[in-house]
C-alpha positions as CSV (number, residue, x, y, z in Angstrom):
1,M,-29.1,-49.2,62.5
2,K,-30.8,-48.4,59.0
3,T,-34.4,-48.9,59.1
4,M,-35.3,-47.8,55.5
5,T,-34.1,-48.6,52.0
6,P,-32.5,-45.9,50.0
7,R,-35.7,-45.3,48.0
8,Q,-37.8,-45.2,51.0
9,R,-35.4,-42.8,52.7
10,V,-35.5,-40.4,49.8
11,Q,-39.3,-40.7,49.4
12,T,-39.8,-40.0,53.3
13,A,-37.6,-37.1,53.0
14,L,-39.5,-35.5,50.0
15,K,-42.8,-35.8,52.0
16,H,-41.1,-33.5,54.5
17,R,-40.9,-36.3,57.1
18,E,-37.9,-37.5,58.8
19,P,-36.5,-40.7,57.5
20,D,-33.9,-43.0,59.3
21,M,-30.9,-40.6,58.1
22,V,-30.3,-37.9,55.7
23,P,-30.3,-39.1,52.0
24,L,-27.3,-38.9,49.8
25,D,-26.9,-38.1,46.2
26,F,-23.8,-38.1,44.0
27,A,-23.4,-38.5,40.2
28,T,-26.9,-38.3,39.1
29,G,-26.6,-36.9,35.6
30,G,-25.4,-33.3,35.0
31,N,-26.3,-31.9,38.4
32,S,-23.7,-33.6,40.7
33,A,-21.4,-35.8,38.3
34,P,-17.7,-35.1,38.5
35,V,-15.4,-33.8,35.8
36,P,-13.3,-36.7,34.5
37,E,-10.2,-35.4,35.8
38,F,-11.5,-35.4,39.4
39,Y,-13.1,-38.8,38.8
40,Q,-9.9,-40.5,37.6
41,K,-8.2,-39.5,41.0
42,V,-11.0,-40.9,42.9
43,A,-11.1,-44.0,40.7
44,A,-7.4,-44.4,41.4
45,L,-7.8,-44.4,45.2
46,Y,-10.3,-47.3,44.8
47,G,-8.1,-49.2,42.6
48,I,-10.4,-48.7,39.3
49,E,-8.7,-48.6,36.0
50,A,-11.5,-48.9,33.7
51,E,-11.9,-46.3,30.8
52,V,-13.8,-43.3,31.8
53,R,-17.4,-43.1,30.5
54,L,-19.0,-39.8,30.0
55,V,-22.6,-38.9,31.1
56,P,-25.1,-38.2,28.2
57,H,-24.9,-34.4,28.9
58,I,-23.5,-31.5,26.8
59,L,-21.0,-30.9,29.6
60,R,-18.0,-33.2,29.9
61,L,-18.7,-35.4,33.0
62,A,-18.0,-38.6,34.1
63,V,-20.2,-41.8,35.0
64,V,-19.2,-43.0,38.6
65,D,-18.4,-46.6,39.0
66,E,-20.9,-48.5,41.0
67,R,-18.5,-49.8,43.3
68,I,-17.8,-46.1,44.4
69,L,-21.4,-45.3,44.7
70,R,-21.9,-48.3,46.9
71,D,-18.9,-47.8,49.1
72,L,-20.0,-44.0,49.6
73,D,-23.7,-45.4,50.5
74,I,-25.5,-43.2,47.7
75,D,-29.1,-43.5,47.9
76,T,-29.8,-42.4,44.3
77,R,-29.2,-43.7,40.7
78,P,-29.9,-41.8,37.4
79,V,-31.9,-43.0,34.6
80,S,-30.7,-40.9,31.5
81,M,-32.0,-40.2,28.2
82,R,-29.7,-41.5,25.5
83,P,-27.8,-39.2,23.1
84,V,-28.6,-39.3,19.4
85,R,-25.9,-41.1,17.2
86,R,-26.0,-38.7,14.3
87,R,-26.2,-34.8,14.3
88,R,-27.4,-32.7,11.5
89,R,-24.1,-30.8,11.4
90,S,-20.7,-31.8,11.8
91,S,-17.4,-29.7,12.4
92,Q,-14.2,-30.3,10.7
93,E,-12.5,-28.0,13.3
94,P,-10.4,-29.6,15.9
95,H,-12.1,-29.9,19.5
96,Q,-15.2,-28.4,18.0
97,F,-18.6,-30.0,17.5
98,Y,-22.2,-29.2,16.9
99,D,-25.0,-30.5,19.3
100,D,-28.2,-31.8,18.0
101,W,-29.8,-28.2,18.3
102,G,-27.2,-26.9,16.0
103,V,-25.2,-25.0,18.6
104,K,-21.5,-25.0,18.1
105,W,-19.4,-26.0,21.1
106,K,-15.5,-25.9,21.7
107,E,-13.5,-27.9,23.9
108,I,-10.6,-25.9,25.9
109,N,-8.0,-27.0,28.4
110,V,-8.0,-24.9,31.5
111,G,-5.1,-26.1,33.9
112,G,-5.2,-29.7,32.6
113,T,-9.2,-30.0,32.8
114,I,-11.0,-30.0,29.5
115,Y,-14.2,-27.9,29.5
116,R,-16.9,-27.2,26.9
117,E,-18.2,-23.7,26.1
118,I,-20.4,-22.3,23.3
119,A,-18.5,-21.1,20.2
120,Q,-21.4,-20.0,18.1
121,T,-25.1,-19.3,18.7
122,P,-26.9,-20.0,15.5
123,L,-30.0,-17.7,16.0
124,A,-28.1,-14.8,17.4
125,D,-29.4,-12.6,14.6
126,A,-32.6,-14.5,13.9
127,T,-36.1,-13.0,13.3
128,I,-39.1,-14.5,14.3
129,D,-39.6,-15.7,10.6
130,D,-36.0,-17.1,10.6
131,L,-37.2,-19.6,13.4
132,D,-39.6,-21.3,11.0
133,R,-36.8,-21.8,8.5
134,Y,-34.3,-23.0,11.1
135,P,-33.1,-26.4,9.8
136,C,-31.4,-27.8,13.0
137,W,-34.6,-28.1,15.4
138,P,-34.0,-31.5,16.9
139,D,-36.3,-34.5,16.5
140,P,-37.5,-35.2,20.0
141,L,-38.9,-38.6,19.0
142,D,-35.6,-39.8,17.6
143,P,-35.6,-43.5,18.6
144,D,-31.9,-43.2,19.7
145,R,-32.9,-41.2,22.8
146,Y,-35.1,-44.0,24.1
147,G,-33.4,-47.3,23.3
148,G,-33.3,-49.6,26.4
149,L,-34.7,-47.0,28.7
150,R,-37.8,-48.9,30.0
151,E,-35.8,-52.0,30.5
152,E,-33.2,-50.1,32.5
153,A,-35.6,-48.3,34.7
154,K,-37.7,-51.4,35.3
155,R,-34.5,-53.4,36.1
156,L,-33.3,-50.7,38.6
157,F,-36.7,-50.4,40.1
158,H,-37.3,-54.0,40.8
159,Q,-33.7,-55.3,41.3
160,T,-32.4,-52.5,43.5
161,D,-33.9,-50.3,46.1
162,Y,-32.3,-47.0,45.0
163,A,-34.3,-43.8,44.5
164,L,-34.3,-43.3,40.8
165,V,-33.8,-39.8,39.1
166,G,-35.0,-39.5,35.7
167,C,-32.6,-37.4,33.5
168,P,-34.3,-36.4,30.3
169,G,-32.3,-34.6,27.6
170,F,-35.1,-32.1,27.0
171,N,-35.5,-30.4,30.5
172,G,-34.8,-26.6,30.0
173,I,-36.4,-23.7,28.3
174,W,-34.6,-20.2,29.2
175,E,-31.4,-21.7,29.2
176,R,-31.8,-23.5,25.9
177,G,-33.1,-20.2,24.4
178,W,-30.0,-18.5,25.0
179,Y,-27.7,-21.4,24.0
180,L,-29.6,-21.0,20.6
181,C,-29.8,-17.1,20.4
182,G,-27.0,-15.8,22.7
183,F,-27.2,-14.8,26.4
184,T,-27.2,-10.9,25.5
185,R,-29.7,-11.3,22.8
186,M,-32.1,-13.0,25.1
187,L,-31.5,-10.7,28.1
188,E,-31.9,-7.8,25.9
189,S,-35.1,-9.1,24.3
190,L,-36.8,-9.9,27.6
191,V,-37.4,-6.0,27.6
192,L,-37.0,-4.9,23.8
193,D,-38.5,-7.7,21.9
194,P,-40.6,-10.0,24.2
195,E,-42.4,-11.5,21.4
196,F,-39.3,-12.9,20.1
197,V,-38.6,-14.5,23.4
198,H,-42.1,-15.8,23.7
199,V,-41.8,-17.4,20.2
200,V,-38.5,-18.8,21.0
201,L,-39.6,-20.4,24.5
202,G,-42.8,-21.6,23.1
203,R,-41.2,-23.6,20.3
204,I,-38.6,-25.0,22.9
205,T,-41.5,-25.9,25.3
206,D,-43.3,-27.9,22.5
207,L,-40.3,-29.8,21.8
208,C,-39.6,-30.6,25.4
209,K,-43.0,-31.8,25.9
210,A,-42.9,-34.0,23.0
211,A,-39.7,-35.7,24.5
212,L,-41.0,-35.7,28.0
213,G,-44.2,-37.3,26.9
214,R,-42.3,-40.4,25.5
215,F,-39.6,-40.3,28.2
216,L,-42.4,-40.7,31.0
217,R,-44.4,-43.3,28.9
218,L,-41.4,-45.4,29.3
219,V,-39.9,-44.5,32.7
220,G,-42.6,-42.6,34.5
221,P,-43.7,-45.5,36.7
222,Y,-40.3,-46.2,38.0
223,I,-38.7,-42.8,38.8
224,Q,-39.1,-40.8,42.1
225,I,-37.7,-37.7,40.8
226,I,-37.5,-35.9,37.5
227,K,-34.5,-33.5,36.7
228,M,-35.4,-30.2,35.2
229,G,-32.6,-27.6,34.6
230,D,-32.7,-23.9,33.9
231,D,-30.0,-21.7,35.3
232,L,-31.8,-18.5,36.3
233,G,-29.3,-16.9,38.8
234,T,-25.9,-15.1,39.0
235,Q,-23.5,-15.0,41.9
236,N,-25.3,-12.0,43.3
237,G,-29.0,-12.2,42.3
238,P,-31.4,-13.5,39.5
239,Q,-30.5,-12.8,35.8
240,M,-33.8,-11.0,35.5
241,S,-36.3,-9.3,37.9
242,P,-38.8,-11.4,39.5
243,Q,-41.5,-9.6,37.7
244,T,-39.9,-10.2,34.4
245,Y,-39.5,-13.9,35.2
246,R,-43.2,-14.0,36.2
247,D,-44.3,-12.3,33.1
248,V,-42.3,-13.9,30.5
249,I,-40.6,-17.2,31.6
250,K,-42.7,-18.7,34.4
251,P,-45.7,-19.4,32.1
252,Y,-43.5,-21.9,30.1
253,H,-42.1,-23.4,33.2
254,K,-45.6,-23.8,34.5
255,E,-46.9,-25.5,31.3
256,L,-43.9,-27.7,31.2
257,F,-43.9,-28.7,35.0
258,S,-47.7,-29.2,34.8
259,F,-47.3,-31.6,31.8
260,V,-44.9,-33.8,33.7
261,K,-47.0,-34.0,36.9
262,E,-50.0,-35.2,34.7
263,R,-48.0,-38.1,33.7
264,S,-45.8,-39.0,36.6
265,E,-45.8,-39.0,40.4
266,A,-42.1,-38.2,40.3
267,R,-41.1,-34.9,42.1
268,I,-40.2,-32.0,40.0
269,F,-36.6,-31.2,40.7
270,L,-35.1,-27.8,39.2
271,H,-31.5,-27.5,38.9
272,T,-31.0,-23.5,38.9
273,C,-27.6,-22.3,39.8
274,G,-26.7,-19.1,41.7
275,S,-28.8,-16.6,43.8
276,V,-32.4,-17.5,43.1
277,Y,-33.9,-16.6,46.5
278,R,-36.0,-13.8,45.0
279,L,-37.6,-16.2,42.5
280,L,-38.4,-19.0,44.9
281,P,-42.0,-18.0,45.5
282,D,-42.7,-18.1,41.7
283,L,-40.7,-21.2,41.2
284,I,-42.8,-23.1,43.8
285,D,-46.0,-21.7,42.3
286,A,-44.8,-22.9,38.9
287,G,-44.5,-26.4,40.3
288,V,-40.9,-26.9,41.6
289,E,-40.8,-29.3,44.5
290,I,-36.9,-29.9,44.9
291,L,-34.3,-27.0,44.5
292,N,-30.9,-28.0,43.4
293,P,-27.9,-27.2,43.7
294,V,-28.5,-24.7,46.5
295,Q,-25.6,-22.7,46.0
296,V,-24.7,-21.4,49.3
297,S,-21.9,-19.4,48.2
298,A,-24.3,-17.0,46.2
299,R,-26.0,-13.9,47.7
300,D,-29.1,-14.6,49.7
301,M,-28.7,-18.4,49.7
302,D,-28.4,-18.9,53.4
303,T,-29.5,-22.3,54.3
304,R,-31.2,-21.3,57.6
305,R,-33.3,-18.7,55.8
306,L,-34.2,-21.0,52.8
307,K,-35.5,-23.5,55.3
308,A,-37.3,-21.3,57.4
309,E,-39.1,-19.5,54.6
310,F,-39.6,-22.2,52.3
311,G,-38.9,-25.5,54.0
312,D,-42.6,-26.3,54.2
313,R,-43.1,-26.2,50.4
314,L,-39.7,-27.1,49.0
315,S,-37.1,-29.8,49.5
316,F,-33.5,-29.1,49.0
317,M,-30.9,-31.1,47.2
318,G,-27.3,-30.1,47.4
319,A,-25.8,-27.3,49.5
320,I,-22.3,-28.7,50.2
321,D,-20.1,-25.9,48.9
322,T,-17.9,-26.6,45.9
323,Q,-16.7,-23.1,45.4
324,H,-14.6,-22.8,48.6
325,V,-14.9,-25.7,51.1
326,L,-14.7,-28.8,49.0
327,P,-11.6,-27.6,46.8
328,F,-9.7,-25.5,49.5
329,G,-11.0,-26.7,53.0
330,T,-9.3,-28.9,55.3
331,V,-11.0,-32.2,56.3
332,E,-12.2,-30.7,59.4
333,E,-13.7,-27.8,57.5
334,V,-15.6,-30.2,55.1
335,K,-16.8,-32.0,58.2
336,R,-18.2,-28.7,59.6
337,E,-19.8,-28.0,56.2
338,V,-21.6,-31.2,56.3
339,E,-22.9,-30.7,59.8
340,R,-23.9,-27.1,59.1
341,R,-26.1,-28.2,56.1
342,I,-27.7,-31.1,57.7
343,A,-28.5,-29.0,60.8
344,Q,-29.8,-26.3,58.9
345,L,-31.9,-28.0,56.0
346,G,-32.4,-31.6,57.6
347,P,-35.0,-30.9,60.5
348,G,-38.3,-32.4,59.4
349,G,-37.0,-33.8,56.4
350,G,-36.9,-32.1,53.0
351,Y,-33.1,-32.5,52.5
352,I,-30.9,-34.8,50.1
353,L,-27.3,-34.0,50.8
354,A,-25.2,-33.6,47.6
355,P,-22.4,-31.2,46.2
356,V,-23.3,-27.9,44.9
357,H,-22.9,-29.0,41.2
358,N,-20.1,-30.9,39.6
359,V,-17.1,-31.7,41.4
360,Q,-14.0,-30.1,39.8
361,A,-10.5,-31.4,39.4
362,E,-8.9,-29.4,42.0
363,V,-10.9,-30.9,44.9
364,P,-9.0,-33.4,46.9
365,P,-10.5,-36.6,46.6
366,E,-10.4,-37.2,50.4
367,N,-12.7,-34.2,50.8
368,L,-15.4,-35.6,48.7
369,I,-15.2,-39.1,50.5
370,T,-15.2,-37.3,53.9
371,V,-18.5,-35.5,52.8
372,Y,-20.4,-38.9,52.6
373,R,-18.7,-40.8,55.2
374,H,-19.2,-38.0,57.9
375,A,-22.7,-37.3,56.7
376,R,-23.3,-41.1,57.5
377,Q,-22.0,-40.6,61.0
378,V,-24.1,-37.6,61.8
379,G,-27.1,-37.6,59.7
380,W,-29.3,-39.9,61.9
381,Y,-32.5,-38.7,62.9
382,P,-33.3,-37.4,65.4
383,L,-30.6,-35.0,64.5
384,E,-28.3,-33.9,67.3
385,I,-26.2,-31.1,65.5
386,D,-26.2,-27.7,66.7
387,P,-27.8,-25.6,63.9
388,I,-25.4,-22.9,64.7
389,V,-22.5,-25.0,63.5
């Protein structure tokens, strides 16, 4: 029998105490929303024929119908910053567009699924002086971003009992830097031109703080989690050494996360893909309280080890493998995956179950549904699953 509301369940877990059952997350913004091609298959199973709406995110992701979220007993709901209606640059080329930072994107069809990738990084050859002349720095206070936000957050807080996840559009520093300047340029500049990196990251941090200040004035009293995002890992390890992260990027993360904590009681959630085990002590010191997506298929991301070493200081959100098990596993293998992650991350609280990042088109809908239904069957506290599952 349930003894907690979804909001109480999430808040208890994030205090590193055991709730009545393991909380569940799905479709909260860019971190666990599915691609539209997968969502359409799930919606068809539920007999839902409404037009697919897209999450306000640069990636092409679907908003999941409330009827599905309720059937899967999802404990979280997003409160997302709005997109701006007009961009400073427009593209006449088919399937290409500029975001409101002036980065050019293109849509490509891969096996029937439409993905978006960067087509042009506008500051790839920029000097520090060029940064001051760049015409496409976004307006973080554009009223379009905040229309109806307070009303939505207030309604969800008072009229539902879900845990609310704030999803601001300005939430990453390093990743935004290489969107603008190119991945190779930024990685090389960490060593060869750190002054350039500092100027870029400092400017982005200032824009993020301006947007987050307005966002939190509107929704801060109502949200329990605030989503930040900065991919720092690869499949085999961090993108840079821990010392380089510590020297160059961490000060900006710490500044931004401290800014948020001064304005809200929401827990700092960092979405950072790949193998980030070696960065975790510094991420925790910078202010990260929830690690997402816990990419278990990456090197050094063993959930038993993560829980043992960091579980007293860090909560985990994600960990259901989307690289191998969800797309290619049998129903029984999916069930074992759910049991494994609950058994290894759930003791003592501190775990919210979710897929590792966005669910892709090749995933059988039955596998996703199995994740949540089985989690509700076996995720009751006190846990009775063998941690060696």
